[in-house]
FIMILO-12400 format. One line per 3 residues: number of its first residue (from 1); their letters; for each residue x, y, z of N, C-alpha, C. Coordinates in Angstrom, 2 decimals. Layout:
! FIMILO-12400
NUM = a = X:Y:Z:X:Y:Z:X:Y:Z | ...;
! end
This chain:
! FIMILO-12400
1 = mdt = -2.49:12.28:13.98:-2.39:10.79:13.96:-2.58:10.48:15.46 | -1.62:11.04:16.13:-1.36:10.63:17.62:-2.83:10.52:18.51 | -3.73:11.42:18.06:-4.93:11.46:18.78:-6.17:10.64:18.14;
4 = vty = -6.03:10.59:16.87:-7.19:9.72:16.13:-6.76:8.33:15.86 | -5.65:8.34:14.88:-5.42:7.15:14.04:-4.50:5.98:14.95 | -3.38:6.47:15.45:-2.61:5.36:16.21:-3.42:4.80:17.50;
7 = pdd = -4.20:5.44:18.20:-5.01:4.96:19.52:-5.91:3.89:18.96 | -6.39:3.90:17.61:-7.32:2.95:17.20:-6.82:1.64:17.22 | -7.78:0.71:18.02:-7.36:-0.65:18.28:-6.90:-1.54:17.00;
10 = rvt = -7.63:-1.25:15.93:-7.09:-1.98:14.71:-5.95:-1.52:14.30 | -5.53:-0.21:14.31:-4.26:0.37:13.83:-3.20:-0.19:14.62 | -3.36:-0.26:16.23:-2.45:-0.80:16.96:-2.17:-2.21:16.75;
13 = afi = -3.20:-3.08:16.64:-3.13:-4.47:16.38:-2.11:-4.82:15.19 | -2.51:-3.96:14.01:-1.79:-4.14:12.81:-0.35:-3.81:12.85 | 0.04:-2.72:13.50:1.45:-2.25:13.81:2.14:-3.33:14.68;
16 = etn = 1.55:-3.69:15.75:2.18:-4.59:16.72:2.38:-5.96:15.83 | 1.35:-6.51:14.97:1.63:-7.78:14.31:2.51:-7.70:13.24 | 2.50:-6.54:12.25:3.30:-6.47:11.23:4.38:-5.56:11.14;
19 = lva = 4.72:-4.72:11.94:5.59:-3.71:11.73:6.46:-3.49:12.86 | 7.52:-2.94:12.85:8.34:-2.19:13.86:8.34:-0.78:13.78 | 7.55:-0.21:14.84:7.07:1.21:14.62:8.37:2.04:15.41;
22 = tki = 8.84:3.23:14.60:9.76:4.21:15.04:9.15:5.57:14.83 | 9.40:6.42:15.74:8.82:7.73:15.59:9.88:8.64:15.81 | 10.14:9.62:14.83:11.40:10.47:14.73:10.62:11.88:14.77;
25 = sfk = 10.88:12.81:15.85:10.46:14.23:15.86:11.16:14.96:14.85 | 10.53:15.57:13.83:10.95:16.12:12.84:11.59:17.53:13.42 | 10.97:17.99:14.38:11.51:19.26:15.06:12.72:18.97:15.64;
28 = dnr = 13.00:17.97:16.49:14.13:17.67:17.09:15.33:16.92:16.42 | 14.80:16.35:15.18:15.86:15.65:14.44:15.78:16.07:12.94 | 16.17:17.22:12.59:15.99:17.69:11.44:17.00:17.16:10.47;
31 = dls = 18.29:16.78:10.89:19.11:16.18:9.89:18.67:14.76:9.74 | 18.29:13.86:10.47:17.93:12.69:10.32:16.67:12.59:9.57 | 15.90:13.59:9.72:14.39:13.71:9.00:14.81:13.92:7.64;
34 = frm = 15.74:14.82:7.44:16.04:14.97:5.88:16.69:13.92:5.18 | 17.71:13.27:6.08:18.31:12.09:5.23:17.39:10.87:5.11 | 16.18:10.95:5.73:15.06:9.84:5.56:14.21:10.27:4.54;
37 = gah = 14.43:11.71:3.96:13.56:12.06:3.00:12.24:12.65:3.51 | 12.13:12.89:4.67:11.03:13.42:5.28:10.93:15.06:5.47 | 10.35:15.38:4.53:10.19:16.96:4.52:8.91:17.61:4.97;
40 = wtp = 7.77:16.67:5.26:6.75:17.12:5.82:6.24:16.17:6.67 | 5.32:16.73:7.63:4.87:15.73:8.42:3.23:15.68:8.62 | 2.83:14.75:8.94:3.31:13.49:9.37:3.67:12.67:8.15;
43 = qvq = 4.73:11.89:8.20:5.11:11.23:7.18:5.35:9.69:7.68 | 4.94:8.77:7.07:5.14:7.42:7.44:5.73:6.40:6.37 | 6.76:6.10:6.67:7.57:5.24:5.62:7.69:3.72:6.01;
46 = fid = 7.61:3.03:5.02:7.71:1.61:5.13:8.80:1.11:4.74 | 9.79:0.53:5.54:11.16:0.32:5.16:11.36:-1.13:5.74 | 11.94:-1.94:4.83:12.25:-3.33:5.00:13.53:-3.59:5.75;
49 = pad = 13.51:-4.04:6.98:14.79:-3.95:7.80:15.79:-4.99:7.07 | 15.38:-5.95:6.16:16.30:-6.89:5.71:17.31:-6.08:4.64 | 16.61:-4.98:4.05:17.70:-4.47:2.99:17.60:-2.93:3.17;
52 = tqm = 16.74:-2.27:4.17:16.85:-0.96:4.70:16.31:-0.17:3.39 | 15.53:-0.65:2.46:14.99:-0.10:1.31:13.60:0.51:1.70 | 13.26:1.70:1.39:11.85:2.21:1.49:11.20:1.58:0.47;
55 = hhe = 10.09:0.99:0.75:9.11:0.40:-0.13:7.84:1.17:-0.32 | 7.50:1.87:0.48:6.26:2.76:0.40:6.36:3.70:1.55 | 5.51:4.81:1.19:5.35:5.94:2.00:4.16:6.95:1.75;
58 = fvg = 3.51:7.52:2.74:2.57:8.49:2.57:2.95:9.70:3.50 | 2.27:10.79:2.96:2.42:12.10:3.86:0.99:12.57:4.16 | 0.97:13.10:5.40:-0.26:13.66:5.87:-1.17:12.74:6.60;
61 = flp = -2.03:13.36:7.32:-3.06:12.78:8.26:-3.99:11.77:7.47 | -4.08:10.55:7.94:-5.05:9.65:7.41:-5.78:9.04:8.70 | -7.08:9.04:8.56:-7.95:8.26:9.59:-7.72:6.94:9.56;
64 = ped = -7.99:6.19:10.54:-7.76:4.91:10.69:-7.84:3.78:9.63 | -9.19:4.00:9.04:-9.47:2.99:7.68:-8.49:3.28:6.66 | -8.23:4.55:6.46:-7.19:4.86:5.29:-5.80:4.28:5.74;
67 = fla = -5.35:4.63:6.99:-4.17:4.15:7.29:-4.04:2.74:7.32 | -4.96:1.99:7.61:-4.96:0.48:7.50:-4.76:0.15:6.07 | -5.54:0.65:5.16:-5.37:0.46:3.83:-4.09:0.72:3.23;
70 = eas = -3.47:1.80:3.65:-2.05:1.96:3.14:-1.17:1.17:3.61 | -1.07:0.88:4.95:-0.29:-0.01:5.75:-0.42:-1.52:4.95 | -1.69:-1.83:4.74:-1.71:-3.13:4.13:-1.25:-3.26:2.73;
73 = fam = -1.43:-2.23:2.13:-0.85:-2.03:0.67:0.71:-2.10:0.76 | 1.39:-1.56:1.72:2.61:-1.34:2.00:3.32:-2.80:2.15 | 2.42:-3.52:2.98:3.00:-4.92:3.23:3.12:-5.80:1.86;
76 = gki = 2.17:-5.50:1.02:2.21:-6.22:-0.37:3.50:-5.51:-1.09 | 3.61:-4.34:-1.06:4.79:-3.80:-1.65:6.04:-4.33:-1.34 | 6.30:-4.57:-0.02:7.43:-5.05:0.52:7.81:-6.56:-0.14;
79 = ayd = 6.63:-7.31:-0.22:6.66:-8.70:-0.76:6.92:-8.67:-2.02 | 6.27:-7.82:-2.83:6.34:-7.71:-4.13:7.80:-7.32:-4.64 | 8.38:-6.30:-4.00:9.85:-5.99:-4.27:10.96:-7.03:-3.89;
82 = rgr = 10.52:-8.09:-2.90:11.27:-9.21:-2.68:11.23:-10.35:-3.52 | 10.22:-10.22:-4.65:9.82:-11.27:-5.49:8.87:-12.32:-5.03 | 8.23:-11.96:-3.94:7.17:-12.92:-3.30:5.78:-12.53:-3.66;
85 = fge = 5.39:-12.89:-4.99:4.31:-12.45:-5.62:3.21:-13.05:-5.03 | 3.13:-14.21:-4.74:1.87:-14.81:-4.01:1.66:-14.09:-2.86 | 2.64:-13.72:-2.04:2.18:-13.01:-0.79:1.81:-11.61:-1.09;
88 = asd = 2.64:-10.92:-2.03:2.00:-9.64:-2.44:0.65:-9.72:-3.05 | 0.23:-10.58:-3.77:-1.18:-11.01:-4.11:-2.14:-11.04:-3.05 | -1.71:-11.73:-2.05:-2.61:-12.08:-0.74:-2.87:-10.62:-0.07;
91 = wwr = -1.61:-9.81:0.16:-1.92:-8.50:0.81:-2.76:-7.45:-0.14 | -2.56:-7.46:-1.45:-3.33:-6.49:-2.14:-4.81:-7.04:-2.47 | -5.04:-8.30:-2.45:-6.40:-8.80:-2.39:-7.13:-8.29:-1.04;
94 = kta = -6.37:-8.55:0.08:-6.94:-8.29:1.31:-7.26:-6.63:1.38 | -6.54:-5.88:0.80:-6.50:-4.46:0.94:-7.63:-3.99:0.16 | -7.89:-4.75:-1.17:-9.07:-4.24:-2.14:-10.31:-4.76:-1.36;
97 = edf = -10.42:-5.90:-0.77:-11.58:-6.40:-0.16:-11.95:-6.03:1.10 | -10.91:-5.35:1.99:-11.24:-4.96:3.35:-11.34:-3.42:3.41 | -10.93:-2.85:2.46:-10.91:-1.36:2.49:-11.61:-0.79:1.05;
100 = pat = -12.67:-1.29:0.68:-13.04:-0.89:-0.74:-13.35:0.50:-1.06 | -13.80:1.26:0.17:-14.32:2.72:0.12:-12.94:3.61:0.01 | -11.80:3.07:0.24:-10.63:3.84:0.41:-10.02:4.25:-1.13;
103 = ets = -9.17:5.31:-1.07:-8.44:5.47:-2.50:-7.42:4.61:-2.66 | -7.00:3.76:-1.88:-5.86:2.71:-1.77:-6.39:1.63:-2.70 | -7.85:1.28:-2.49:-8.40:0.07:-3.21:-8.14:-0.16:-4.61;
106 = pra = -8.54:0.79:-5.59:-8.05:0.79:-6.90:-6.57:0.53:-7.11 | -5.73:1.07:-6.40:-4.23:0.95:-6.51:-4.04:-0.48:-6.19 | -4.73:-1.00:-5.30:-4.13:-2.52:-4.73:-4.78:-3.28:-5.87;
109 = lyy = -5.78:-3.15:-6.52:-6.36:-3.99:-7.57:-5.42:-3.91:-8.73 | -5.08:-2.66:-8.94:-4.08:-2.56:-10.30:-2.82:-3.57:-9.82 | -2.31:-3.44:-8.86:-0.87:-4.13:-8.36:-1.32:-5.63:-8.14;
112 = lgv = -2.48:-5.94:-7.71:-2.81:-7.40:-7.61:-2.68:-7.81:-8.93 | -3.12:-7.19:-10.06:-3.25:-7.81:-11.53:-1.85:-7.97:-11.80 | -1.05:-7.00:-11.67:0.48:-7.10:-11.91:1.07:-8.16:-11.37;
115 = sey = 0.97:-8.40:-9.89:1.55:-9.41:-9.24:0.96:-10.87:-9.59 | -0.12:-10.85:-10.00:-0.72:-12.18:-10.71:-0.31:-12.60:-11.99 | 0.01:-11.51:-12.60:0.69:-11.86:-13.81:2.30:-12.38:-13.60;
118 = krt = 2.89:-11.62:-12.61:4.25:-12.07:-12.27:4.21:-13.57:-11.72 | 3.27:-13.91:-10.97:3.09:-15.15:-10.24:2.90:-16.36:-11.03 | 2.04:-15.97:-12.21:1.49:-17.21:-13.02:2.07:-17.05:-14.49;
121 = kdh = 2.73:-15.90:-14.98:3.06:-15.68:-16.02:1.96:-15.75:-17.21 | 0.86:-15.60:-16.76:-0.59:-15.73:-17.52:-1.17:-14.34:-17.46 | -1.29:-13.76:-18.55:-2.02:-12.44:-18.82:-3.56:-12.51:-18.25;
124 = qgm = -4.09:-13.65:-18.30:-5.64:-13.79:-18.11:-5.97:-13.33:-16.71 | -5.19:-13.84:-15.79:-5.33:-13.41:-14.35:-5.34:-12.00:-14.11 | -4.30:-11.27:-14.77:-4.23:-9.93:-14.62:-5.36:-9.19:-15.26;
127 = fdv = -5.83:-9.62:-16.27:-6.84:-9.07:-16.98:-8.33:-9.22:-16.17 | -8.48:-10.50:-15.48:-9.67:-10.65:-14.71:-9.81:-9.65:-13.50 | -8.54:-9.30:-12.84:-8.48:-8.27:-11.83:-8.69:-7.08:-12.39;
130 = wrr = -8.11:-6.80:-13.29:-8.23:-5.39:-13.96:-9.65:-5.12:-14.49 | -10.28:-6.07:-15.05:-11.88:-5.92:-15.35:-12.49:-5.45:-14.18 | -12.19:-6.24:-13.06:-12.75:-5.87:-11.69:-12.61:-4.32:-11.35;
133 = llk = -11.56:-4.02:-11.60:-10.83:-2.78:-11.23:-11.75:-1.59:-12.08 | -11.91:-1.87:-13.43:-12.50:-1.14:-14.27:-14.04:-0.79:-13.98 | -14.64:-2.04:-13.57:-16.00:-2.14:-13.18:-16.35:-1.30:-11.88;
136 = nyp = -15.41:-1.57:-10.87:-15.73:-0.99:-9.62:-15.22:0.35:-9.39 | -14.06:0.79:-10.01:-13.58:2.19:-9.78:-13.22:2.84:-11.43 | -14.25:2.86:-12.02:-14.09:3.38:-13.42:-13.42:4.90:-13.68;
139 = dss = -13.60:5.72:-12.58:-13.12:6.89:-12.58:-11.70:7.32:-12.03 | -11.25:6.11:-11.39:-9.99:6.21:-10.96:-8.74:6.39:-11.93 | -7.70:6.89:-11.50:-6.55:6.85:-12.36:-5.96:5.51:-12.54;
142 = wat = -6.17:4.67:-11.60:-5.74:3.15:-11.69:-6.52:2.44:-12.79 | -7.78:2.88:-13.05:-8.66:2.31:-14.25:-8.13:2.93:-15.58 | -7.67:4.02:-15.60:-7.15:4.35:-16.72:-5.93:3.63:-17.05;
145 = ras = -4.93:3.42:-16.39:-3.74:2.58:-16.41:-4.10:1.26:-16.86 | -5.17:0.66:-16.22:-5.61:-0.71:-16.76:-6.42:-0.82:-17.91 | -6.74:0.40:-18.44:-7.74:0.36:-19.53:-7.18:-0.19:-20.86;
148 = iin = -5.97:-0.26:-20.77:-5.10:-0.92:-22.08:-5.70:-2.30:-22.53 | -6.29:-2.86:-21.46:-6.88:-4.21:-21.81:-8.20:-4.01:-22.70 | -8.48:-2.89:-22.85:-9.88:-2.83:-23.66:-9.28:-2.60:-25.12;
151 = nd = -8.00:-2.67:-25.30:-7.45:-2.61:-26.82:-7.06:-4.00:-27.20 | -7.29:-5.09:-26.34:-6.88:-6.29:-26.44:-7.87:-7.05:-27.29;
! end
């Protein structure tokens, strides 16, 4: 990640704009790493400083495009967990639109549907998003989760 992903200008800009980045050496800080739940590297955790709760994480190398998709998804997760459903929807819509070729995009569409339901209390918005998910990513596990709408 240090040689490919983090030096990417888009990744650097996203981190500088949206996150407070810290890096812990697993080798030099085993106790802290284990307390943080980091049992393999690289591991990226998205922790909200307001409540120190971990909202999203991923393990393993990701190239810049995939990293940005995961980071964008994580921003939506933080907003969702804080009850800010409109903001969560904005992040997940952006994730799906900006990174359609990533594995994160179908997950973002699934949660976008959930967030839209939470925001509006109207299942139609959720179903509309999930239909898009089923159309664009029919073989994804997220499409399987959304396929319940086919029984309505």
